[in-house]
N, C-alpha and C positions, 0 to 999 in steps of 0.2 A: 504493500500500500504506500509506504514511504517512498519507495523507488518511483512509483507511478506519479506521485505528487511532484517529485523533483523534475521528472520529464516534462510535466505540464508547465512548471515555472520556467524551465529552460526554453521551451518553445515560445512562451510568452515574451521572454527577453529578446529573442531573435526577431519576433514580429515587431516589437517596439523599436528596435534599432533600425529595422528596414523602413518603418514608417517615418522615423526621424530623418533618415537619409533622403527619402522621397520628398519630404517637406523642405529640407534645407537646400537640395540640389538646384531647384529653379532660382532660389534667392541668390546662390553663389554665382550662377550663370548671369543673372540680371546685374549683379554688382560688377562683374567682369566687363560686361557690355557697356555699363555706365562709365566705368573708368576709361575704357578704350575710346568712348565717345568724347570724353573730356580731353584726352590726349590728341585726338584728331582735331578737335576744335582749337586747341592750343597751337598746334602746328600750322593750322590755317591762319590764325591771327598773326603768328610770327612771320609767315611768308607775306602777309598783307602789309604789315608794318615795314618790312624790308623793301618791298617794291615802291612803297610810298616815299620812303627816304631816298631811295636810289633815283626815283623820278624827279623829285624836286632838286636833288643835287645836280643832276645832269642838266636840267632845264635852267637852273640858276647860273651854271658855269658856261653853258654853250649858247643859251638863248633859244634853243630849238626844242619846241614841245614835241614835235614828231620824233626826233631822235630819242628824247627822254622816254616817250611812250614805248617805242620799239625795243629799246635796250632794257627797260624795266620789265616789260612783258616777258622777254626772253629769260630774265633772271628769276621769274616766278616758277617754282618747282611744283607743278600740279601733280595730283595723285588720283587714285581711284575714288578717294573719299571727299575731295574738295577741288574746286576749280575757280579760276578768275572769271567772274561773270561780266564785269565791266571795269574799265580803267581809263582815266582821262587826266591829262596834264595840261595846264594852261598858265599863262602869265598875265596877271592883272594887278593894277595898283603897285607896280614894281615888286611884285612877289611871285614866286613860282608856287603853284598850287596843284596838288595831286589828289585825286579821289578814286577810291577803289571799292568794289563790292565782290565778295567771295561767296560762292554757294558751298554749303557743307552738308554732305549726305547724312541722313539719319540711318545709322547702321542697322542692317538686317530688317529693315521695314520698308514698306512701300509708300510711306508718308512723304509729302513734299519736302525737299531740302530746305533748311533754314539758311538765312544769309547774314553775313557780317559786313558792315560798311564802316569806312573810316577815311580820314583825310590827313594831309600834312602840307605845310607851307614853309617857305624860307625866303628871305630877301634875295633878289637877283644881284649878281655882281655887275657893277658898272665900271668898265675899264677906264672911262674918261675921268671919272671922279674918284677912282680907286675905292669904291664902296665896299665895306667889309660885310661878311656874313655874320649872323648872330647878333650879340648885344654890344659889340665894340663901338667905342666912340670913333667918329671919322676924323681923319687928319689929312691935310693937304700934302703935296709932295715936299720933300726936304730939299731945299736948294743947297747944292754941295759944290765944292771945288777942291783942288789940291791933288791928292794921290790918284793912282790908277783906279781905285774904288773910293766912293764916298762913304761916309759913316753910316753903318746899319742902324744905329740909334743916335739920337741927337746929342746926348752926353755920353761920350765913350769912357766910362769909368771901368777900367779893366780890373776884374777881381781875381782872375786866374789866367796866367800866360800860357803860351804855346810851349810844348815840350814836356819833359819828365816832371812829375810832381807826386806828392802823397795824395792818393785818391780820397776825396772828401767823404766818400761812403765807406771808408775803412777797408778797401780792397787792396791795400799795399801801394807800392810805387808803380805808377803807370804813366804811359805817354799820353799827354793831352793834345788832341789833334786840332785844337783851335784856340780861340781866346774867349773868355767869358766877360760879358759886360753886365754889371749889376744894374738893375732898374726895377721899379715897382711894377706889379702886375698890370697888364693892359697898356704899358708904354709902347707907342708905335714903333714898329720895325720897318725899315726902309730897304728897298733894293739897292745894293751897293753899286750896281752898274747896269747898263742896258743888256737885255738878254731874253731868253725863253725859259719859262718854268718847265722843268723836266720831272719834278716830283713835288707833291703837296699832300701830305697825309701822314698816317701813323708810321712810325719807324722804331724798332726795338732799341731801347736805351735812350734814343733821342726824344722819346715821347711822341712828338710830331715834328716833321721835317719838311722844309722847303728847300729845293735845290734849283738854282738858276744857272743855266749854261750861257757863257759869254763868248763862246766860239774858241776854236783852236785848243780845245782840251781844258779850258779855264772855267772853273765853276766856283760859285759861292754857296755855302750851306748855312741855314738858319734853323736853330733847333729849340725845343722845349716849350713851344707855344701850345696852348690847348686847341683841340680840333675846331671849336667854334670861333677861334680867333684867326683862322686862316682865311685870307681874303683873295687868294689867287687860285687858279686851276692849271692843271697840266696843259701845256700848249700855248698858254697865254704869254704874250710879249709884254715886257715891262721896261720902264725907263729908270735910269738912275734917279734915286730919290723918291720913287713911288712907294706909297704905304702898302705893304703886303701882308702884315700880320701884327700881333701884339705880344708883348713879353708874357711868358707863363712859367710854369714850373712842372711840366709833364715829363714823364720818363725818369731817368736817373738824375735827379736834381734835388738839391737840399734847400732851394728857395728860388724865387723869381729871378730870372736872368736870361740873357740871350747868349747861346753858344754859337759862335760864328767861325766858320772855316773857309779857307781858300784851298782849292785842290787843283793841281795841274796834272792832267792825264791820269786822274784817279788817285794821286798821291797828295796827302795833306802837307801844306807848307805853312810857314809862319805868315799869318795875315797882316801883321803890323807894317812891314815895308810897303805892302800894297796900299794900305790906308794912308801912309805918310808920304807917298810919292817916291818910294825907293825903286819902283819898277816901272 
C-alpha cells in the first residue's frame, strides 16, 4: 500500500513539473523576442543617427545636398529587419539640415512596421568669411608678415620646444615633433600659409588634427582642437592667416594649447626658423 502511494506522489510531481514547463516556455520565448526587438530597434536608431550626421557634415563642407544624400544613403547599412524609408538633405538659413525616416519590422508578425524619424543640422562652412562649425566665436583673418609661415596663433607663447624632452604625461624622455603654444580654450588658430587641407579630423594622440599641404612636400600640422572647433574640410584651399580652428585640449594633452608642426617630405623639422624667417 505504501509503495503504491509513493508511485502516485511521484507521478504527481512529474505532471506538475511538465505543467510548469509548458506554462513558462511561451513566456521565455516572448521575452527573447522582446529583447531581440529592442536590439533591432537600437541598431536602426544608431544607423539613422549616423547617416544624419554624415549628411549634414558633407553638405556643410561641400555645399552639395545631392552629394550628401548619395554618400549618406550608401553609408546606411540596411538589414532584413529595418530599412531607410526616406532621407533628405537641404541647406537653408545657412544651415545644413538632414531628415530621415526608418521602417523597423515587427519580428515574426504580420503587423505593419513601425517607423522612427529624426533630424540633424549644423552651420555651413563659409570659405569667404572662414565661418566655423559648432559654437566657436568667429575671427577674421590674421594679417601676418615676416617668416616663411605666419603665426598659427596671435600670441606665440611657446610652452614646449621642438626636440627631446621629458614627456608631460610621464612616459619618459621622448622626441617632441613640434612646438606647443599655450593659449586659452577657443583661441583662434590660423593657417600658417597658403595651401590645401589634406586632413581634418580625429587622429590618435593628436586628439584632432588639421594638416595643410603647401606644395613641394611642405606641410603644417595643427593639433589638439576639439572636433566641433574644426572649421575646414579636406580639399579646401586656405590662405595664410585664415581662421581654421580653435585651441583645445583633445588627445594626449595636459591642458589647452596648440601643437604645431612643420614637416618636409613627411619628416618633422623645427618650426621656429620657418616662423622667424630663417627659411
